N, C-alpha and C positions, 0 to 999 in steps of 0.2 A: 696303499695306492689303488685307484680304480683300475680294473682291467681295461676298460674302454673309457677314454676321456676325450670328449670333443670340445674344442676351444675355439670360439669365434669363427665357426665354419660358415663361409659364404659361398653360395653357388648361384650361377645365373645362366640363362640362355645366352649363347654366344650372340653378341650384338642384340641382346634382348633384356627383359626385366629380371630383377633378382628373384630367385626361387627359394633360397635359404638366406636368412639375414642374421649373421653372427651368432649362430646357434651354439650354445654350450650346454653340455650335460655329461653325466658320469654314469657308468654301469659298473657296479662292484662284481667281484667274482661270485657266481651263484645267485645274483639278483635277477628278478624279473621286472623290467621297466617298461611301462606302457607309453606309447606315443599316440596321442589322441588329437582329434580335431576334424573339421569337416573335410570333404573331398577337395583336393588341391591345396591343403594346408602345408604340405611338405613332408609328411610323415614317411612315405616310402622313399622320398629323395634322400633322407638321412641314412636309411638303411643301405641304399644303393651306393652312396658316397663311402660308407664304411667298407663295403664289400668290393669297391672298385669297379662297379658295373653301371656307372652313370652312362646315359646315352651320348652318342657323339655330338649331339647338338647342345650339350651342357658342359660347362666348365667350372672348376673350383677356383675362386678368385682370392681366397684368403682363409686363414685359420689352420688348425692342427687337428689331426685324428691320431691320438696316441693309443696304441694297442700294446698293453703291457709295458708302457713307458717309451715305446718307439714310435716316432711320428711317421706314419705310413706315407705321408705326402712328400717326405724328404728322401724316400728310398727310390732307387732305380726301379723302373716298371717290373722287371723280372723278379727282383728281390721282393717287391711289394706283393706281387701275385703269389709268390711262394709263401710269404709270411701269412697272408690272408688265407690261403688254401690249407695251411697247417693248423690254423687257430680258429677259423670261422666257418660258418655254413649258413645256408638259406633254406627256410621253408617257404616256398613261393605261394602266390595268392590263388592260382587256379589249377587244381589237380587235373583238370580235363585237358589242359594244353601244356603243362610243365614237363611231362614225360615225352621222350622221343617215340612217336608211334611206330617207327620202323625197327626199333631195337627191343629185344626182350628185357624183362625187368632186371634180371640178374646183373648183366653188365652195367646197367644204369646206376647200380649201387656200388659194384666192385671196381669199376674202371678207375674212379678217382683214387681209391685206396691203392691200387696197383701202379697206375701211371704217374700220379702226382706224389704220393707218399711212400712209394716203394715197397708196399706190402707184397709178400708172396701170394700168388693167385689162390692157393688152397686156403690160406688164412683169411683172405678177403671173402671168399665164398662161405666159409664157416661163419664169419662175422655177419654176413648178410642173412644167413638162415637164422642165426640167433636173434637178430634184430626184428625180423619179420614175426618171429614167435613173440617177442617182447611187445610189439604193437598189435598183438592179438589177431594175426592173420593165420588162419588154418592152412595146413598143407603147404608149408613154405617152399618145399622143393618144386611143387607144381607151379606155384606163383612165380618163382624165379625164372621158370621157363616160358611164362606167359608173355603176351604182348599187352600194352596198356588198354587197347580197345576191348580186351576180354575181361576187364575188371570194372567194378563199379567205381563211382566217384569217391565214395568213402574209403574203399580199399586203396585207390590211387593216392589219396591224401595220407593214409597210413604209411604207404611206401615212401612218400616224400619225407615224412617225419623220420622214418627209419634211416633213410639216406642221409638226412641232415646230421643225425647222431652217430653215423657210422665211424667216423674218424675221431670220436671223442673230442669235438671242438670245445674250446673254452667259451665261445660266444656264438649264439644262433640268432639270426634276424628272422622273425616270423612275420611275414608281410600279409596281414589279413588272411590267415590260413583257413578260415571257415567260410569265407564269403560265398563261394560257389556251391555250398552244401545245404541240404534242407535242415530244418531246425533240430530234428532228432539226431541226425548225424553230427551236427555242429557240437551238441552237448557231449557226445562221445569223444570227438576229436579234442575238444578243450580239456576234458578230463585226462585223455591220453597224454597230451603235451605237458600238462602240469605234473603228471606222474613221472614221465620220462625226465623232465627237468629236475625234479626233486631227487630222483635216483642217481642221475649222472652229475648233478651239481653244476650244470651248465648255466652260464649267464644268458639271459634271453631279452632281446629287444623286441617287444611285441607291438607291432603296428596295427591299430584298429580304430574304427570310428564308433565302436560299441562300448559305452561306458559300463554296461552290465558285464561284459567280458573282463574289462579292467578290474572290476570289483572282485572277480573270482580268481584271477590268475596273477595279478601284479602286486608288488609291494610299493612301488613308486611310479610316478607318471610325470610326463611333460605334456603340457597342452600347447598346441601350435595354432597360430592363425597367420595366414599369408607368409609362411616361412619364418616366423618369429616365435620364439618360446614366450608365451605370456604368463605361464605359471608352471612351477616345478615344485612338487610336494610329495609327501607320503600319501598313499591311496586313502588310508584311514582319515587323514587330515583333510584331504580333498573332499571326500563325501560328507564329512562333518561340517566343514566351513570353508568352501572354496573362496580364495581371496580375490581373484580377478572377475570383473563383471561378465566377461565372455564365458568364463568357466561356470559361473552361476547360471547363465542363460543356457549353456549346453545341458546342465543338469536338469533345468526346468523343462527343456525340450524333449527329454528322454520319455518315451511312452511308459505309462504306469500300468504294469501288467496286473497289479492288484485291483485296478479299476478300468477294465477294458472299455467301458462306456465313455470314459473321459476323453475330451478332445485333445488334439496335439497342440502344443504351445510352441510356436516358432520363436527363434531368436529375435528379439525386438529390433526394429530398425535403428533405434537410438544407440543400442549396444554395438551394432555393426558400424555405425558412423563413428562412434568413439574409438573403437579398436582400429579402424582404418586410419583415423587421425594419429593414433599412436604409432602405427606402422610408418606413416608419412613422416612423422617427427623423427623416428628412428633412422629412416633413409636420409633425412636432412642433417643428421648428426646431432639432433636435439636430445638424444638419449645415449648415455655413455655405455 
């Protein structure tokens, strides 16, 4: 059985248009699954739905989110939060804003372990020091006493990664965790996440628009357009022979780093028109 199984998940703006259209996907224990697609496709919305952090303007209108066999959407809110808190974590998108600027680093890692999971304070602090060392931050004790503004963006992202792994979650949602970092630091952070995931055996739902990142860290992927999964496949199969025209167009639009002089290839208008028609047919019930 998949650790995370999403079935026909539909999300919409309250009194507004659909944002996710009967999305179904699975994440096995220890698997890294990529969610790819252009901005606004619904990638982050899936992660937020799983973690129970959708904005107030949005509502789930149907489907199931099965976490280790339990449908989170059928649990009372308090039980749902407890279940998610014990099993899941988030690596957020922007390390420059994700940490509370008025709190020291230490409590931002340990408070969840103590207050939500009931760890003794001494054990939580020891765990925090070990994790900072694992994410290759020197002088962990000094950093735990520091405030976020005293640290670089790369160090803050490493702290967010350490915090996500702190309670040994079975599933982590990584929401474009390298977006705000420069290219050199991005490479370091991706290598760090991949190494941590392999050592801890954590399932990872990796949200990104970068197909190069997918090729390096993911085993499987789901391609989204306008809140609908248009392709679901193994990464090796996707790069060898993508099935959907939109997937092929995304690959063709990826910059060729081996040929920096080559121009960019936008997704053709006819492909966008065809996939929009597919979405419209889906909304009209023309696709089962």
